[in-house]
N, C-alpha and C positions, 0 to 999 in steps of 0.2 A: 406230349407227356405220354406218361405210363397208364395203363389202364389196370385199374381198384384190382385188376387180378394177379395180373405183371406187380404193382407193387407188394402185394399178401405174398406171395411168390419169392419176392427178392430180400424181404425183411429174415433176421434169425429165425427159425420156425419156434421155441420157447417164447422167442419177444410175439409174435402173431397169437399162441397160446394163452398167454396173458391178459391183453387185449379180449381175446374174445371170452376167456371166463371173468370179466369184470364189466365190460360192456356189451350193448346188443350190439348186431351186423351193422346197424346203422350208423350209430355212434363210431364203431369202429371206421366205417367207411371217413365218415368226417374226419376222425383222428389222422387216418393214411393221406387227405387230400391235403391237411393243413403239413404235410412233413415232404414239402415240394420246393424245388429251388426257388420259384418264383416269391419267397417271402418279399414285402414291402422292406425297404433304405426304413430306419428310426433312428435316430438321435435327440439329446437334449442340450439344451443351452448350459453352456456353464455360466451362471450365473455370479462367481466370481470375477470375472471378463465383460460380462454380456449380459443382453437382456431380452425374452422374450418376446418384443414389441419391436426392437431392433434388428431382430432375426428375419421376424417374419415380414419385415418391410426389407431386408435385402432378399431375402427371397425372390419375394413381390418383382422387385427390379430381374430378377436374374431367370425371370420365369419358370419359378421351380413351383409345382404345383406340390401343396403342403395339408393338412390335416391336422386340427388339434386332437392332441389324446385327455379322455374327459377327466381323466383320473390325475390325472397330472400336468399340470398346465406349464411347466418347461418341458412338455416333450413335443416331440412333433412327429408323424409320420408323411415319409415323404412318396410321391405320387408316381413320378416322370422323370426320375435320373438317380442312379444306380451308388455304392459306394466310395467306390473308383471316381467318377465325376465328382462327388463330394469332396475327395480325400485331395484335390486339384484348387479345390477354392479357399484364397486369402482366410476365409475365416477359420477353417479349419488347421491352417498351417500356425496361425496363433493362439491357437487353443479354445475360440471362442464358442468352439461346440465338443461335442464327445458322441461316437458313434456307439449306437447301443441298444441290445435289442430290448422290447419294451419291458418282457418278462424281467431280465435284468434288473429292469429298474425298481422291479417292486419291494425286496427285499429291504433295502436302506429306507425308503418309503415306512412302512410296515415297523421297523427301527424305532424309526423318527426322533433322530439324536438332536440334543437340543445343543444351542450354547451353549460353551464353558466347559459341557461332560469330556470323562476322557472313555475312548470306544477303542474297542479290538473289535481291528478285522483279520480273522486267526487266518484265510487261505487268501489273500488280497490281489493274486497276480490274476488279471494283466493291469485292473485299476480302473476298472468299471464301477464298481462299486464302493470303491474307497475316496474316489474323484467325488461321487456324488456324494458320499456322507460327510466331505470337507465345505459341498454347497449347502447341504441343510445346514449346517454348523453357524456357516457365513465364514470359515476360517477363522471360528474361533472356539478355543477349548485345548483338546488331546486326542489323534489317533494315532495309534499304533499298527502299522499294517505289515502281518507276517507273510512272507513264502518259502520256499521248501528249495524249491527248484532255481539253479542260481541264473539262469538263461531268463525265465521269468522274474526274475527277481531285479535284476537288471531291466526288464521291459516297466514295471510298477514304479522302478525309480524313475523312467523317464517321463514317462506316464502323467505319475504326481507330480512333476518339476513342471512340463507345458501345460498342463491346467490350473497352476498357479496354487497348489493346495500346500498350504504354507503350513497348517496344523501336522502334517503327517511325517511319524519315522517309519522308515521301514527298515523293518529287519529280514536277516535269510537265516532262517531257523526249523525244526522240527515245531508242526503244532501241539504234537505231543506235548512239546516240554515246556511252551506257554504258560498253560496254569499253576507248573511249579518254580518257575523263576518269574512269576508276577499276580501271585496268592490276593484274591480279594480287592484288584485295583481298579477294575473301569466298572462304570456305571452301565455300560451297553456293549455287549458282546453279538459280532455277525459272523456267523460260520457260514460260511457257504462253500459246503463242504464238495472234494472231490467226487466224481458220480461218473457213472456208465454214463451218461449223455445220450437217456433214448429220449430226452426230450426235442433234443437236436438232427436225431437221425431226416437225413434226407435220403427219399427211396430210389433214386439213380446215381446217391452216389456213394459207393462201397465203400470210400475211407470211412465215412459217419457211423459206421458199425462194424467195419471187418474185425476192431477187435472184440466185440462187445459177445460176453460169454455168462452162464450161470456163474459160473466156478467165475468169474470177475466180478460180479456181481457179491459174492459172498465174501471174498475179499475186502471189497470197497466197504465192504458193512460194518466188518469189523474195524476198519481204518474208521469210519464215520464215527463210531462208540469212544473210541478214545483221543479224536478230536472232540467229538463233546463232553465229554470227563472235564479233557483241558478246560475248554472253555467255560466249564461253569466253574472250576476253581478260580479263574482269571475275573470274574464279575463278583461284584457285591451284593452282601442280601438283598433285597426286594429290586436288582438290578431285573433287565433285558436282554433275553439273547432273542434269538431269531434265525433260526434253524432252515436252510434252501438247499435244494437240489435242481439242475434239470432233466431229471430223471422222473420216469413213473411206477418202476415198479414199488412192489410193500416194503420190500426188504430193505431199500435205503430210504426207507420216505416214514410210513408209519409203524413199521416196527420198531425203528430208532428211535419215533415218539414214546413211543410203550415201554421200548427198554430204559429210556432216559425215567421217565416216570417211575416205576418201579425202582430205578435203581439210584436215581437224584432226588434232591427236595426241590421239584420242579411241577410249574402248573400250568396245562396250558391258560393262554388269554387268545381276547375274540380281536380280529383282523377286519377292521373298518372297511378297507378298500373293496372296491366291487369295481371288480374287471370282466369284461363281457364274455371270456370262454374260462372264466373260474367256476370249476367243482367245488362240492364237499369234500372234505380227506375220507376215505375209505374208514367204516369202523369196527367191520366181523372180525371176532376173536382179538381187539385189541379194546384198551383203555377209552369209552364213550366221550371225554371230552377231548378224544384227538379228533372230531368232527370241525370240529376248530380250526382245521389248518388250510388250507387250500392247494388244491389241484389245479394249474392254468393247461388247455389243453392246445397242441399244436394247432395254428389256424395260420390265414395269410398275414396275419398282425403279429402273432405271439409263438412264441418257443415253446415245448410243453416246459412247462418247473412245479416243484411243491415248494410251499410256504409255509412254516411254523415259526408265532410267536409264543415266547414263556419266558416263566416271572418265575427268578430262585428267591425258594420261598426262606 
C-alpha cells in the first residue's frame, strides 16, 4: 500500500490544493486513505426477482460473509469475496442481485419514487440507478432512461432487461434536448450527471485520474448546467429533482446548485437519509440553503459522492 506522502504526490496538484483548502490535514489523510483499491464489494438485491432474506440465506450457505447496510435494507457489504467471484454465482447470472457502489444507491433513495409515477433518468447508463428506481416503484409506473453514448446505451438496455425492469423505456439521445421534447412530463427527475469523477480516484491507478484537469472540470460544469435546465423543463411543477455527482469539487456541485437557484425556479429540500461518511455541503459564497445537500467522502465502504434534492416551485 502507498504511503500518504506517495498518495499526495501522485494525485493532480490542483486537486490536492482544493482538498487542503477545504479540509484539515487530518481529514485530507482520511480522504486519501479512502482512495484505495481495497474497497469492499457492495450490492443490492433485485426485489423484482428475489428478496433480502433469501439472499442472506444463500450467502450463508456459500460461506460468503456480509454486513447489512443500516440506511438501505436491500443492500449488503460483502467481506470475503470480490466482484469477479460474485459474477460467477448463479444468482448474478439470473439478475437476482446488482453489483453497485453504496454511494450510487443513495440518489434513487433520496428521489424516493412511488408506484405509478412518471420518472426521468436523464443520463442513465449503465443502469444501476435506473434499475434501482424500478425496484423502488415495484415495476409500476413509467421510467424514461436516456443515454447519449451508443455503446453505453446498449449496455443500459441489457442491464434493464436482465433485471426485469419492465416499466423502463430506453432512449438514445442528447440529455440537453429531453426538456424540450418532454415539457413538464415527469413527477420526478434523477440527474446523475457526467462529472470529473474525483470521488472515484484510486491513488495507485493512474487511469482513474489521468484525464482530470481544471479545464475538464470547467467544461463539465457547462454541460451540467445545460442538463440541469433540461431536467428542470421536463419536471412537472412541484416535482422533485435529485442532482448527484461522483466528484468532490465545488464547481460541479455547490456552484451548479447556486446557479440553478438563481436562474431556475427551484428550492432546496432536506435529505432524510443518514450515512456514516456524510457531510454538509459547503456554503461559503453560495446560497445558504445549499447546506441541505450532502457530500459522501471516500472510504472503505463508499466512493466520494454529492447529492442534492430540489423542488420545482
